[in-house]
C-alpha positions as CSV (number, residue, x, y, z in Angstrom):
1,E,-0.2,25.7,-16.0
2,G,1.0,28.0,-13.2
3,Y,-2.2,27.3,-11.2
4,D,-1.8,23.5,-11.7
5,L,1.8,23.7,-10.5
6,F,0.8,25.7,-7.5
7,M,-2.0,23.3,-6.5
8,G,0.3,20.4,-7.1
9,C,2.9,21.7,-4.7
10,V,0.1,22.4,-2.1
11,I,-1.1,18.8,-2.5
12,L,2.5,17.5,-2.0
13,V,2.8,19.6,1.2
14,N,-0.5,18.1,2.3
15,F,0.9,14.6,1.5
16,A,4.0,15.3,3.7
17,L,1.7,16.4,6.6
18,I,-0.3,13.2,6.2
19,A,2.9,11.1,6.5
20,F,3.8,13.1,9.7
21,E,0.3,12.5,11.1
22,V,0.5,8.8,10.5
23,D,3.9,8.5,12.1
24,R,2.7,10.4,15.2
25,T,-0.5,8.4,15.6
26,A,1.4,5.1,15.2
27,Q,3.3,5.9,18.5
28,C,0.0,5.6,20.4
29,Y,0.0,1.8,20.0
30,P,-0.2,-0.3,22.0
31,E,-0.1,1.8,25.2
32,W,-3.0,4.1,24.3
33,E,-5.0,1.7,22.1
34,A,-7.9,1.6,24.5
35,D,-8.0,5.4,24.9
36,I,-6.7,6.6,21.5
37,M,-8.3,10.1,21.6
38,N,-6.3,11.0,24.8
39,C,-3.0,9.8,23.4
40,P,-0.4,12.6,23.8
41,Y,0.9,11.8,20.3
42,Q,-2.6,12.3,18.7
43,T,-2.2,14.9,16.0
44,S,-5.6,16.4,16.6
45,L,-4.3,17.7,19.9
46,W,-1.4,19.5,18.3
47,S,-2.5,23.1,17.4
48,P,0.0,24.0,14.7
49,L,-0.9,20.9,12.6
50,W,-4.7,21.6,13.2
51,Y,-4.3,25.2,11.9
52,T,-2.3,24.0,8.9
53,N,-4.9,21.3,8.0
54,T,-7.7,23.8,8.5
55,F,-6.0,26.3,6.2
56,L,-5.5,23.7,3.5
57,L,-9.1,22.6,3.9
58,V,-10.3,26.2,3.4
59,L,-8.0,26.5,0.3
60,Y,-9.5,23.3,-1.2
61,T,-13.0,24.6,-0.4
62,V,-12.3,27.9,-2.2
63,E,-10.9,26.0,-5.2
64,A,-13.9,23.7,-5.3
65,L,-16.4,26.7,-5.1
66,A,-14.5,28.6,-7.8
67,Q,-14.5,25.5,-10.1
68,C,-18.2,24.9,-9.4
69,F,-18.9,28.6,-10.4
70,V,-17.0,28.2,-13.6
71,W,-18.1,24.8,-14.7
72,R,-21.7,25.0,-13.3
73,R,-23.5,21.7,-14.1
74,R,-20.4,20.2,-15.8
75,Y,-18.6,20.4,-12.5
76,F,-19.6,16.9,-11.5
77,C,-18.7,15.4,-15.0
78,S,-15.0,15.2,-14.1
79,K,-13.6,12.4,-11.8
80,W,-10.9,14.7,-10.5
81,R,-13.4,17.4,-9.5
82,L,-15.7,14.8,-7.9
83,L,-12.7,13.6,-5.9
84,D,-11.9,17.2,-4.8
85,F,-15.6,17.6,-3.8
86,F,-15.7,14.5,-1.6
87,V,-12.3,15.4,0.0
88,V,-13.7,18.8,1.0
89,V,-17.1,17.4,2.2
90,F,-15.5,14.7,4.4
91,G,-12.9,17.2,5.6
92,W,-15.5,19.5,7.0
93,L,-17.5,16.6,8.4
94,S,-14.4,15.4,10.3
95,S,-13.7,19.0,11.5
96,V,-17.2,19.4,13.1
97,G,-16.8,16.0,14.7
98,T,-19.4,13.8,13.0
99,G,-17.5,10.6,13.5
100,V,-15.8,10.4,10.1
101,N,-12.9,7.9,10.4
102,M,-9.6,9.9,10.2
103,A,-7.7,7.1,8.6
104,F,-10.3,7.0,5.8
105,L,-10.0,10.8,5.4
106,R,-6.2,10.5,5.1
107,M,-6.4,7.8,2.5
108,L,-8.9,10.0,0.5
109,R,-6.5,13.0,0.7
110,I,-3.6,10.8,-0.5
111,V,-5.5,10.0,-3.7
112,R,-5.3,13.8,-4.4
113,V,-1.6,13.4,-5.1
114,G,-2.6,11.9,-8.4
115,R,-3.5,15.4,-9.5
116,F,0.1,16.3,-9.4
117,F,0.9,13.8,-12.1
118,R,-1.1,15.9,-14.5
119,V,1.7,18.5,-14.2
120,F,4.3,15.8,-14.8
121,L,2.5,14.5,-17.9
122,R,3.4,17.8,-19.6
123,I,7.1,16.6,-19.6
124,R,7.5,14.5,-22.8
125,E,10.1,12.1,-21.4
126,L,8.1,11.4,-18.3
127,Y,4.9,11.0,-20.3
128,M,6.6,8.4,-22.5
129,L,7.9,6.6,-19.4
130,L,4.4,6.5,-17.7
131,A,2.8,5.4,-21.0
132,G,5.2,2.6,-21.4
133,L,4.6,1.5,-17.8
134,A,0.8,1.6,-18.3
135,S,1.1,-0.5,-21.5
136,S,3.1,-3.2,-19.7
137,F,0.4,-3.8,-17.1
138,K,-1.3,-6.5,-19.2
139,A,2.0,-8.4,-19.7
140,I,2.7,-8.1,-16.0
141,L,-0.8,-9.4,-15.1
142,F,-0.4,-12.5,-17.3
143,G,3.1,-13.0,-16.1
144,S,1.9,-13.0,-12.5
145,M,-0.8,-15.5,-13.4
146,L,1.7,-17.8,-15.0
147,L,4.0,-17.5,-12.0
148,G,1.1,-18.4,-9.7
149,L,0.3,-21.4,-11.7
150,I,3.9,-22.6,-11.6
151,L,4.0,-22.1,-7.8
152,V,0.9,-24.2,-7.5
153,V,2.4,-27.1,-9.5
154,W,5.6,-27.1,-7.5
155,A,3.7,-26.7,-4.2
156,I,1.8,-29.9,-5.0
157,I,5.1,-31.7,-5.7
158,T,6.8,-30.5,-2.5
159,V,3.8,-31.5,-0.4
160,E,4.0,-35.0,-1.9
161,F,7.7,-35.6,-1.8
162,V,9.4,-33.0,0.5
163,H,6.9,-32.7,3.4
164,P,7.4,-36.3,4.6
165,V,11.1,-35.6,5.0
166,N,10.7,-32.2,6.4
167,A,8.1,-33.2,9.0
168,G,10.5,-35.5,10.7
169,L,13.2,-32.9,11.2
170,S,13.7,-30.8,14.3
171,Y,14.2,-27.1,14.0
172,D,15.3,-25.0,17.0
173,G,13.9,-21.5,17.1
174,C,11.8,-21.9,14.0
175,P,8.3,-23.2,14.8
176,R,7.1,-22.8,11.2
177,C,9.9,-24.7,9.5
178,A,8.6,-28.2,10.2
179,K,5.2,-27.1,8.7
180,A,6.8,-25.3,5.7
181,F,5.4,-27.9,3.2
182,R,2.4,-29.1,5.2
183,S,-0.2,-28.0,2.7
184,V,-0.3,-26.5,-0.8
185,G,-0.9,-23.1,0.7
186,D,2.1,-23.4,3.1
187,S,4.3,-24.7,0.3
188,M,3.4,-21.8,-2.0
189,L,4.2,-19.3,0.8
190,T,7.5,-21.1,1.5
191,L,8.5,-21.2,-2.2
192,F,7.5,-17.5,-2.6
193,Q,9.6,-16.6,0.4
194,Q,12.6,-18.6,-0.6
195,I,12.7,-18.2,-4.4
196,I,10.9,-15.0,-5.3
197,A,11.7,-12.9,-2.2
198,G,15.1,-14.6,-1.8
199,D,14.6,-14.9,2.0
200,S,16.2,-17.7,4.1
201,W,16.5,-20.2,1.3
202,G,18.8,-22.5,3.3
203,L,16.7,-22.3,6.5
204,V,14.5,-25.2,5.4
205,S,15.9,-26.4,2.1
206,V,19.5,-27.2,3.3
207,P,18.4,-29.5,6.3
208,V,15.9,-31.3,4.0
209,I,18.5,-31.9,1.3
210,T,21.0,-33.0,3.9
211,E,18.5,-35.5,5.3
212,Q,17.3,-36.7,1.8
213,P,19.7,-35.7,-1.1
214,L,17.1,-36.7,-3.7
215,T,14.9,-33.7,-2.7
216,A,17.6,-31.4,-4.1
217,F,16.2,-32.0,-7.6
218,I,12.9,-30.5,-6.4
219,L,14.1,-27.7,-4.2
220,I,16.9,-26.5,-6.5
221,S,15.0,-26.8,-9.8
């Protein structure tokens, strides 16, 4: 248990470093997009971060070798151990400059954070919370499918009855507003934006209702 907790904390520290790397690299765009490797914000040029990542990679390598020695052939029977193995392999490949995509490597290392949840699962209350969340995925999936079906139905209705009114209106500073109900796809996006996301409901709906009050039955219901 103490070992799992220690490695979980190491992985969380690694996760924080990844977030820092991503923030630094994002500052290279758009000025250094054509010459990204020479960007002054490139984390590979910052020695303290390089040494820290190398230390963590050596630590992961020692852990993988120790587990391989203990488990022998059964080492590759665990999904978590396989994940650790690929993280170590791709980490060393990127260190020697074999052209491994750094963004892909960061995503692979982020997946390791899942190992820390194994420590959390020893807490009964948190285990019950996660188990309840996992059991609700099926209901969430079917609920999302039902929501999508309802959006399609109302999108067809808005294209038929709302778009002719909306297309004749003039919107200043909103080039998409006149095309908000131009097609079923556009209508679904507009309805999702206005009803589910709650964003700018009155930007399109209020002018349409003002122009043709009968459309209120569709846009409000």
